[in-house]
N, C-alpha and C positions, 0 to 999 in steps of 0.2 A: 870431623874425621875426613881424611883424604884416602881414597882408594885408587891405586894405579891399575889401569886397564891396558893389557898388552895386546898383541896380535891375537885375533880370535877366529878360528876356522871351524867349519862344521865337522868336528872330529871328537873323539873321546876327550882329548886334551882341552878342546874348546869348551866342552860341557863341564869338565872338571874345574876349569878356570872360573866359569860363571858360578859354579857351586861354591868355590872358595870365596868369591865375592859375596854371595848370599850369606854365607856363614859369618863373614866379617860384619855385614850389615845387620844381622839379627841381634847383635850386641848393642845396637843403637836405638835410642828412644828420645824423641824431642831434640834431635841433633841436626846440625848442618853436615851433609855428606857431599863431598866434592869428588866426582869421578874424573880422574885425570887421565886423558887419552894421549898424553904426550909421547908415550912409548908405543902407541898403537898406530901402525901404518896400514894395517889391513884388518877389517872387521867384516866377516862374511855376512851378507845381507840377511840370510834366513836366521841368523843368530840374534837378530834384533828382537824377535818374539820372546825367547827365553830371557834376554836381558830386560825386556819390558816387565816380565813377571817378577824378576828380582827387584827392580825399581819400584814396582807397585807394592810389593810386600814392605819395602822400606818406607814408602809413603803411608801405608796403613798403620805403621808405628809412629806416625806424626813427625817423621823426619822431613827435612827440606833438602831435596836432592838436586844438585846442579851438575852439569857436564862442562868441563874446562879442558883446554889444551888440545883441541881436536885438529888433526891434520886435514887439509882440504879433501884428500882422497877418502878418508874415513867419513868426513862430514857428508860428502856426496853420496856415499853408499847408504848411510843411515837417513839421509834427508829424502831419498826417493820414495819411501813409503810413509812419509810424514811423521816418523818416529821422533824426530828432534823438535818439532814445533812445541811440544809440552815443556821442553827444557830450554827455551829462550832462543832457539835458532829459527829464523824466519824460513818459511817454505818458499824457496826460490822457484821461479817459473821453470817448468820443465821444457827443455828444448826438444822438439820432436824432429827426427831426421826424416827426409822424404823417403817414401817407399821406393823400392827397386821396381823398375818397370817389369811387367810380366811378359814372358816370351810366349808368343802364340804358336 
């Protein structure tokens, strides 16, 4: 099964989108599910937790979930909290920017 993920923001529409995704996945048992992020150029970072719940429920039904077609910007957003490591994306080293000097 292939599920298309679009732009997802922290809004009612974002939660409705994840609810639709969850509904689609509840029909699956022992299937391969491919989440295609090709249409997703923005995925709000705090929405990774609800997405994680949806994917965990799919995994509980013995489905094999994979993430494909991810844009670099979306990948960067979801990789920051380690969300993608379970789905085959390496955890790249985080680049820390120097702190601004304090003014006395």
